[in-house]
N, C-alpha and C positions, 0 to 999 in steps of 0.2 A: 326332421329338422330341427334343432335345438339351439336357442340361442342363451347363454350364460356370460354371466361377467366373469368369473374364474375358468380358465384350461383345470380339464380333468389329470391332464400331466403337465410337469414343466419339464421336459428331456433338455439335454444339452443346452443349460444355462449359462450365457456368459461371466454372469454377475450371481453371487449367492442368492439362494431363494429361501428367504425365510416364511417360520407357518404363517403369518398373517397375508403372504403374498401367494399362496395359493389352496385350493381345493383342502379340505380335511383326507386324508390320505382312505379313509374306510367309507365314509361320504362317495368319495372318486368312484371306489371298486365297485359300492352298490348302485351307483349311475350306469357303469360301464354291465353289469348283472343287466342291469335291467335293459338297457340295448341291445345286448345279445339274445334276451328274450324277446325283443320286439324287433325281427329284421327291419321292419320299415323305416328305421331310422337308420338316416346317413351320414350325417353332419353335427356336429356338435362346436358351433363357432362361437368363440369366447373373446376377451380380450383382456386386461389385467393386465398383462405382462409387459406391453408396449412393443413387443416384437410382431414379427411376421412370422409363423412358424405352423408347417403342415406335419401333422403326425398320426400314425395309424399306432393300435395296441392289438394284441394278439387276443385280449378279452373278447372286443366287439371288432372284427377284421372290417364290418361291412362299413363301417363309423369312423368318416375323417375327423379327425380332432382340428380345426382351424384356430388359431391363435392370430390375431388381427393386431397391428401397432394403431399406435395414439394418433389422430389427428393433429392434435397442438403444435408437437413436435417433429423432429427431423422423423422421417421424408417429408410429414407434413402432407396427408392426404387421405382419401378414404378408400372401402374394398365395395365392390359393385357388386352380389351375387344374381348373376342371371339363370331362372331356371325355364326349363324346356321340357318336351315331351320327351328328351333321349338323355337329359341330362342335367349337368347345370356349370356354369362357369363363372370361376372367383378371378376377380382380376384389380390391382390396385392402381389408384389413378391419383397421383401429383396433383395438390392444390397449384393453379397457376396465377395468381394474383401478387403480385410487386412486393406488397406486405408480406404475403408468407411466404415466399420466396426468401426474404429478408430474414424472417426469422427460421426458417428452417437454415440456412446456413448458422447462421449464432449456435442456434440446440444442437446442431451437428456434433459440436466441440464437447457435449456432457461427457462425465465420463471419462475424462482424460482423452478424447477423441477417438475411443471405442465405442461410441453408442451407433454409428452405421452398422457394425459389424452386430450388434445385437438386435436393431430394429427391425433393418431389412430382410432378415433370414439370412440359412447358407449359402441357397438356390433361389432362384430365379421361381423356381415350380412355391416354395414357400408365401409368394405372394401375388403369383397366376398360376392356375389350372383350370382344367378343365377333368369333371367328372362323366364319364358314361355309366348312364342308370336309367333304368326303365322306368320312368314317370309317367306316364302313360295315365296311369289312372287316377293321378289327382287334379282334382277340377273346382272352378269356383263355386262357391253358394250360390245357389237360384237366387236372384234377385226378387222384389217383389214389383210387379208391373206398377203401381201408383203406391209411393209412400203413403200411409195416414197420415194425417194431416190433425194438428191441434184445433183449439176452441180459437186459437190468435190467426189461425190463417199458417202458420208454422209446420215445415214438415219436421217428422216423429226421430225420421230415418236422419244419420249423419249424410253430410256431404259426401259426394265419391271424390275418392284420391283423385290429383292433377294427375298426368304424365310426370314420370319424372327427366324422362327425355322427351325435349320438345325440338322441335324442327326450327324454331324462331325463337329466342328471349322475350319475355313477359314484357308488355310498354312500363 
């Protein structure tokens, strides 16, 4: 899985795409050749275009090229990527705070009212998808039983990440 800023291809763009808005074509082709040589790569996750778009290319057919929309303007949300042994799911969630929803409604009028057609993608599958892949060989790195301590009594290892999904909100 690779996370990048620029997508490798910008197909079916609603608006003109300038060279500064996309990856250099030679560089994109080199990356796709590398992906084809390493069949373990299955997802190139990128932003920059502020749209939701799911693409496949013949040069690396096992890799899904996924563009994700911006969180700050319409539709105003985030993508959650859930990985499990049988594949992964990528789902879009809208921000629900009142101020965020008000901003979304104001920003949907961008580009002469065409922004929703750009940002949401052409189909629901551009922002919500499930990919079936055998990912059973992926495992977490082994954790040390006790992190080493510094002379000040502090642990030298970083704190573990908190759970993203909590049953109850923090106090």
